[in-house]
C-alpha positions as CSV (number, residue, x, y, z in Angstrom):
1,M,0.0,0.0,0.0
2,A,1.1,3.5,-0.7
3,N,2.2,5.4,2.5
4,V,3.0,8.7,0.8
5,D,1.7,10.5,-2.3
6,I,5.0,10.8,-4.2
7,S,8.2,8.9,-4.1
8,V,11.3,10.2,-6.0
9,V,13.8,7.5,-6.8
10,I,17.2,8.6,-7.9
11,P,20.3,6.4,-8.6
12,V,23.5,8.2,-7.5
13,Y,26.9,7.7,-9.0
14,K,29.8,10.2,-9.1
15,S,27.5,13.1,-8.3
16,Q,28.5,14.4,-4.9
17,D,28.6,18.0,-6.2
18,C,25.1,17.9,-7.5
19,L,23.3,16.5,-4.5
20,D,23.0,19.6,-2.4
21,E,21.3,21.5,-5.2
22,L,19.2,18.5,-6.2
23,A,17.9,18.0,-2.6
24,K,17.1,21.7,-2.3
25,R,15.2,21.9,-5.6
26,L,13.3,18.7,-5.0
27,T,12.2,19.8,-1.6
28,D,11.0,23.2,-2.8
29,V,8.9,21.7,-5.6
30,L,7.5,18.8,-3.5
31,E,6.6,21.1,-0.6
32,N,4.8,23.5,-2.9
33,L,2.7,20.6,-4.2
34,G,1.2,20.2,-0.7
35,K,1.4,16.4,-0.9
36,T,3.2,13.8,1.3
37,Y,6.5,12.7,-0.3
38,E,9.8,10.9,0.1
39,I,13.1,11.2,-1.7
40,V,15.0,7.9,-2.1
41,L,18.7,8.4,-3.1
42,V,20.5,5.1,-4.0
43,N,24.3,5.2,-3.9
44,D,25.5,2.7,-6.5
45,C,28.8,2.2,-4.7
46,S,30.1,5.6,-6.1
47,P,33.9,6.0,-5.8
48,D,33.5,9.6,-4.7
49,D,31.9,11.0,-1.5
50,S,28.4,10.7,-2.7
51,W,27.4,8.4,0.2
52,K,28.9,10.8,2.7
53,K,26.9,13.6,1.1
54,I,23.7,11.5,1.2
55,V,24.2,10.8,4.9
56,E,24.6,14.6,5.5
57,L,21.4,15.4,3.5
58,C,19.5,12.8,5.5
59,G,20.4,14.7,8.6
60,I,19.1,18.0,7.1
61,Y,15.9,16.8,5.4
62,D,13.6,14.4,7.2
63,K,12.0,13.3,3.9
64,I,15.2,11.9,2.4
65,K,16.1,8.2,2.6
66,G,19.6,7.0,1.7
67,I,20.4,3.6,0.4
68,N,24.0,2.4,0.1
69,L,24.7,-0.6,-2.2
70,R,27.5,-2.9,-1.2
71,R,29.0,-2.9,-4.7
72,N,28.3,-1.3,-8.1
73,F,25.3,-3.0,-9.7
74,G,24.5,-0.6,-12.5
75,Q,21.8,2.1,-12.9
76,D,18.8,-0.2,-13.5
77,C,19.6,-2.4,-10.5
78,A,20.1,0.7,-8.3
79,I,16.7,2.0,-9.5
80,M,15.2,-1.4,-8.6
81,A,16.7,-1.1,-5.1
82,G,15.0,2.3,-4.8
83,L,11.6,1.1,-6.2
84,N,11.7,-1.8,-3.7
85,N,12.1,0.7,-0.9
86,S,9.6,3.3,-2.0
87,S,6.0,3.6,-1.0
88,G,4.6,6.5,-3.1
89,R,1.3,6.4,-4.9
90,Y,3.2,8.0,-7.8
91,V,6.9,7.2,-8.3
92,I,9.2,9.7,-10.1
93,I,12.4,8.2,-11.6
94,M,15.0,10.7,-12.6
95,D,18.8,11.2,-12.9
96,D,21.0,12.8,-10.2
97,D,22.8,15.5,-12.3
98,L,19.9,18.0,-12.7
99,Q,19.6,17.6,-16.4
100,H,16.1,16.6,-15.3
101,D,14.6,19.6,-13.7
102,P,12.6,18.9,-10.5
103,A,10.3,21.8,-11.4
104,D,8.9,19.6,-14.2
105,I,7.6,17.0,-11.8
106,P,4.1,18.6,-11.5
107,T,3.9,18.6,-15.3
108,L,4.7,14.9,-15.5
109,I,2.1,14.1,-12.8
110,D,-0.5,16.2,-14.6
111,G,0.4,14.2,-17.8
112,L,-0.7,10.9,-16.2
113,N,-4.5,11.5,-16.3
114,D,-5.9,8.1,-17.2
115,Y,-2.4,6.7,-18.1
116,D,-0.2,4.5,-16.0
117,V,3.1,6.1,-17.0
118,C,4.2,9.5,-18.3
119,Y,7.6,10.0,-19.9
120,A,9.4,13.3,-20.3
121,L,10.0,14.2,-24.0
122,F,13.1,16.2,-24.8
123,R,13.0,17.9,-28.2
124,S,16.6,19.0,-27.7
125,K,19.1,17.3,-25.4
126,K,22.2,18.9,-23.8
127,Q,24.5,16.0,-24.1
128,S,27.1,14.5,-26.5
129,W,26.3,13.3,-30.0
130,F,27.4,9.8,-28.9
131,K,24.8,9.7,-26.1
132,N,22.1,11.0,-28.4
133,F,23.0,8.3,-30.9
134,G,22.8,5.7,-28.1
135,S,19.4,6.9,-27.1
136,W,18.2,6.8,-30.7
137,F,19.5,3.3,-31.3
138,N,18.1,2.1,-28.0
139,G,14.7,3.4,-29.1
140,K,14.9,1.6,-32.4
141,V,15.8,-1.7,-30.7
142,A,12.9,-1.1,-28.3
143,E,10.5,-0.7,-31.2
144,I,11.4,-4.2,-32.4
145,V,11.9,-6.0,-29.1
146,I,9.2,-4.6,-26.8
147,K,6.9,-3.1,-29.5
148,K,7.5,0.5,-28.3
149,P,5.4,3.0,-30.3
150,K,7.7,5.1,-32.5
151,E,6.5,8.4,-31.0
152,I,7.4,7.4,-27.4
153,Y,10.8,8.4,-26.2
154,L,12.2,6.2,-23.5
155,S,13.3,8.9,-21.2
156,P,15.0,8.2,-17.8
157,F,12.8,10.9,-16.4
158,K,9.3,9.6,-15.8
159,V,6.4,9.1,-13.4
160,V,4.8,5.7,-12.8
161,K,1.7,4.7,-10.9
162,R,2.2,2.4,-7.8
163,E,0.2,-0.5,-9.3
164,V,2.7,-0.6,-12.2
165,I,5.7,-0.4,-9.8
166,D,4.3,-3.3,-7.8
167,E,4.4,-5.4,-11.0
168,V,7.9,-4.2,-12.0
169,I,9.5,-5.1,-8.7
170,K,8.2,-8.7,-9.0
171,Y,11.0,-9.2,-11.5
172,D,13.9,-10.8,-9.6
173,G,16.4,-11.5,-12.4
174,P,19.9,-10.1,-12.3
175,Y,19.5,-8.0,-15.4
176,P,16.5,-5.7,-15.0
177,Y,15.6,-3.1,-17.7
178,I,13.1,-0.7,-16.2
179,D,11.5,0.5,-19.4
180,G,11.2,-3.1,-20.7
181,L,9.5,-4.1,-17.5
182,I,7.1,-1.1,-17.7
183,F,6.1,-2.0,-21.3
184,R,5.6,-5.6,-20.2
185,T,3.2,-4.4,-17.6
186,T,1.2,-1.7,-19.4
187,R,0.6,0.1,-22.7
188,K,-1.2,3.0,-21.2
189,I,1.7,5.4,-21.7
190,N,1.8,9.1,-22.2
191,Q,4.6,11.7,-22.6
192,V,4.9,15.5,-22.1
193,E,7.5,17.8,-23.5
194,V,9.9,19.4,-21.0
195,E,13.3,21.0,-21.3
196,H,16.6,19.1,-21.0
197,H,19.4,20.9,-19.1
198,E,23.1,21.0,-18.9
199,R,24.7,18.8,-16.2
200,Y,24.9,20.8,-13.0
201,A,28.4,19.7,-12.1
202,G,31.0,17.0,-12.9
203,R,31.1,14.8,-16.0
204,G,28.7,12.2,-17.3
205,N,29.2,8.5,-16.8
206,Y,27.9,7.3,-20.2
207,N,30.2,5.3,-22.4
208,L,30.2,2.7,-25.2
209,I,30.5,-0.3,-22.8
210,K,27.4,0.8,-20.8
211,S,25.5,1.4,-24.1
212,I,26.2,-2.1,-25.3
213,R,25.1,-3.5,-21.9
214,V,21.8,-1.7,-22.1
215,W,21.2,-2.8,-25.7
216,M,22.0,-6.5,-24.8
217,R,19.8,-6.4,-21.7
218,L,16.9,-5.0,-23.7
219,A,17.4,-7.4,-26.6
220,T,18.0,-10.7,-24.7
221,N,15.7,-10.2,-21.6
222,F,12.5,-9.4,-23.4
223,S,12.7,-11.1,-26.8
224,I,14.1,-14.0,-28.8
225,F,14.6,-11.6,-31.8
226,P,18.4,-11.9,-31.8
227,L,18.1,-15.7,-32.1
228,R,15.7,-15.4,-34.9
229,A,17.9,-12.8,-36.6
230,A,20.9,-15.1,-36.3
231,S,18.8,-18.0,-37.8
232,I,17.7,-15.8,-40.7
233,L,21.2,-14.6,-41.4
234,G,22.5,-18.2,-41.4
235,F,19.7,-19.2,-43.8
236,I,20.5,-16.4,-46.1
237,S,24.2,-17.3,-46.0
238,S,23.4,-20.9,-46.8
239,I,21.3,-19.8,-49.8
240,F,24.1,-17.6,-51.0
241,G,26.6,-20.5,-50.7
242,F,24.3,-22.9,-52.5
243,L,23.8,-20.4,-55.4
244,S,27.5,-19.7,-55.7
245,A,28.2,-23.5,-55.9
246,L,25.5,-23.9,-58.5
247,Y,27.0,-21.1,-60.5
248,L,30.5,-22.7,-60.5
249,I,29.0,-26.1,-61.5
250,I,27.3,-24.4,-64.5
251,L,30.5,-22.8,-65.5
252,Y,32.3,-26.1,-65.4
253,L,29.7,-28.0,-67.4
254,T,29.6,-25.3,-70.1
255,G,33.4,-25.4,-70.4
256,K,34.0,-22.0,-69.1
257,R,36.8,-21.2,-66.7
258,G,35.7,-20.5,-63.1
259,P,37.2,-17.7,-61.0
260,L,40.6,-18.3,-59.7
261,G,42.5,-16.9,-56.7
262,W,42.5,-17.4,-53.0
263,A,41.2,-13.9,-52.2
264,S,37.6,-14.8,-53.0
265,L,37.9,-18.1,-51.0
266,I,39.3,-16.3,-47.9
267,I,36.6,-13.6,-48.1
268,T,33.9,-16.3,-48.3
269,V,35.4,-18.2,-45.3
270,L,35.6,-15.1,-43.2
271,F,32.1,-14.1,-44.1
272,M,30.6,-17.5,-43.2
273,G,32.8,-17.8,-40.1
274,G,31.7,-14.4,-38.9
275,I,28.0,-15.4,-39.3
276,Q,28.6,-18.6,-37.4
277,L,30.3,-16.7,-34.5
278,I,27.5,-14.3,-34.3
279,A,25.0,-17.1,-34.0
280,V,27.0,-19.0,-31.4
281,G,27.6,-15.8,-29.5
282,T,23.9,-15.0,-29.5
283,V,23.0,-18.4,-28.1
284,G,25.8,-18.1,-25.6
285,E,24.5,-14.8,-24.4
286,Y,21.1,-16.4,-23.7
287,L,22.6,-19.4,-22.0
288,G,24.9,-17.2,-19.9
289,R,22.1,-15.1,-18.6
290,L,20.1,-18.3,-17.8
291,F,23.1,-19.7,-15.9
292,I,23.5,-16.5,-13.9
293,F,19.7,-16.3,-13.2
294,Y,19.4,-19.8,-11.9
295,N,22.5,-19.3,-9.7
296,K,20.5,-16.5,-8.0
297,E,22.8,-13.5,-8.9
298,P,21.3,-10.7,-6.8
299,Q,19.9,-7.5,-8.4
300,F,21.3,-5.5,-5.5
301,I,22.7,-5.9,-2.0
302,I,22.0,-3.1,0.5
303,K,24.9,-2.3,2.8
304,D,23.3,0.7,4.7
305,I,20.0,2.4,4.8
306,I,19.3,5.7,6.6
307,G,16.6,8.3,6.8
308,K,12.9,7.6,6.8
309,S,12.0,4.7,9.0
310,E,10.9,2.2,6.4
311,S,11.7,-1.6,6.4
312,P,14.3,-2.1,3.7
313,K,14.0,-4.9,1.1
314,N,17.4,-6.5,0.4
315,E,17.8,-8.7,-2.6
């Protein structure tokens, strides 16, 4: 059951210089709404003094709860830790760097209406071209894998109703993907346009490795599309090889000289070998995730929890 009106869940990593301003702005906005609320800051084993700062903020603001994970589990796992320890009727999920403006929270809540989820839509994003490309590519993958509508942008800034959150946190696998779990639960999704801002302080933590992890989590956790794509690619290659062999036989029977040289042979071998490795790697990715799941790899492990007196859930 919801104990407060609004929960704000924020994963924290290398953002110690943003947290003071973040807490101040959030508190100002939420107090003006005149609703009960809590702010859940989840430190994903950040190497800076983020946890120290969260402890300090919990001493200043009585509505802030701090959760400290025992090791770095990744953004989605940190969010799951926060969701499992939230109790709001509406749950706001946002980043810790103030690129998502707390002042837009009322707009997101108003955008819910009869929907279950409302995403923030950014027409222009104050971030690197590489991160913009990653967001675009992730959206295209989501259109195939989880049947995301083309017009919906999978923003990390969103508000979700409690009944959807209760379904999302039932997932106990080691590789959660929040947006995938949301789309698996509901299709009543809206979005409202808000402004995207420059990072308040520090540098972003987005890189190619993290992008690939997100794409693989989305592709392999919610669909068998990669397996089907590998099968189709293998079938096409087989047809190509059969037609090539048939062509060479016809040349031989008609007395014409076939193509000579090792270059074409090596290219063919490399092409076929690459396709086989892709197929084997795809199967291996699924098997590896099954192995880790059945060995009960935890989503998160909580080391410390401070602030609001709630009973923590530790997975």
